[in-house]
Structure formats: C-alpha cells, structure tokens
N, C-alpha and C positions, 0 to 999 in steps of 0.2 A: 700815220696821221689818223686813220680811221679808228684805231684803238684809243687815241686821246679823245676823239669826239664821243665815242661810245662811253668812255669812262666819265666824261663830263656830264653827259646826259644821264647816266646812272646816278652820279652824285647829286645832280639837280633833282631827280625824282626821289632819291632817298631823303634828302634834307628838307625838301619843301613840297613834295608831291606835285611838281610842276606848277608851283604857285597857288595851289589849292588847299594847302594844309598849314594854316598859320601857327598851330601848336608845334609842328615839326620845325618850323623856322625859329620860334622861340627857343625850343630845346636845343637846336643847333647853335644858336648864339650863346646860350648859357654854357654849353659844353666847350665851345671854342674859348670863351673867356676864361673858364676854369682851367682848361688845358694849357693855354699860354701863360696864365698866372703861375701855374706850377713850373712851367719851363723857365720863366724869368726868375722865380724864386730859387730854383735849383741852380741856375746859372750864376746868380749873384751870390748865393751863400755857400755853395759847395764847389763849383767849378772855378769861380773867380775868387772866392774867399774875400770878397770885398766887405762883407758885413756878417755879423753873427745871425744865427737862427733866432727870430723873435716874431711876435705878432705884428710889430711895426713893419718889419721887412715883408712879411706876408701881405700886409695892407698896401705897401708900396708896390709890390708885384701885381696885385689885383688892380690897383690904379693904372699901372703901365699897360696891363693887358686891355682894360676897357678904353683907355685913351688911344692906344695904338690901333685898336680895331675901329673905333668910331671916327678918328681923325685920319685914318689910313696912313699911319706911320709917323705922325708928327709929334709924338709925346717925347719928353726927355727920357733917355734910357739909362738903366743901371749900368754898373761897370763890369759886368761879367764878360768873359772872353767871346761868348757866342751871342751876345745881345743883338748885334747887327743882323746876323742870320735869322734869328728868331723873329725880330721885327719885320724883316723882309717877307718871311713866310706868312706872318700874321697880316701884313698889308695885302697880300694876294688873297688870302681868305677873306679879308674884309671886303675887297672888290667883288668876290664871288657872292658873299652874303648880301651886298648891296644890290647886285643884279637880281637876286631872288626877291628882295623886297620890291624892286621895280616891277618884276613880273607879277607879284601878288596885287600890287596896285592896279596894274593893267587889267588883270582878271577881274578885280572887284569893280573897276570902272566900266568894263565891258558888260558885266552882268547887271549893273544897276543903271 
C-alpha cells in the first residue's frame, strides 16, 4: 500500500509539480490525448481491422481520445477489440488529471 501512495505522489509531483506548474499539467494533458489517440487508432485499424488507415480514422481516434478524457469515458467508442480497456484506463487517467486541476485551483485561490 505504501508503494502505491509513494508512486501516486511521485506521479502528482512529476505531472503537476503538486499543483504549482500549469505548463506541466498542460503538457501532461496533451501527451495523454496523443497517447490514447494513438492507442485508439492502432486498436481500430490494426488490431480490430475495423477500418483502413486514413486521416479520417486518425481524426476519429483523436476525437475519441479527447471526448473520453473530458467526459470521463462517455464517448462513443470505435470497434477495436481492446477499446473498452483503453477507455477504462483513459477514464482513470482523466480522474487523475481532474484532481490535478482541482489542486491547481485550490493553490491559486489560496495564494490570491
């Protein structure tokens, strides 16, 4: 249990500087969206072979990544075999990033 707590605190420090580094949060969100967009694209086009490789499919994957991150898993999903697992992991990451945003607002309100 202690290892989990230490890992979460380390991840919180790395991604947001304990709520004091807005650029790190922005970078974390952008990297997360690009990572999950690539996972959706790969799952839909290569693993699931539901659609061909095209710019339209890349755009749909980007949309799914943004929508699942911001709505915490409420976006319609592509038909790849691992889409449910990818969306579940992205939802957990979305909750984590939302807690970072709340911490940043708390720090900002406390200082002003």
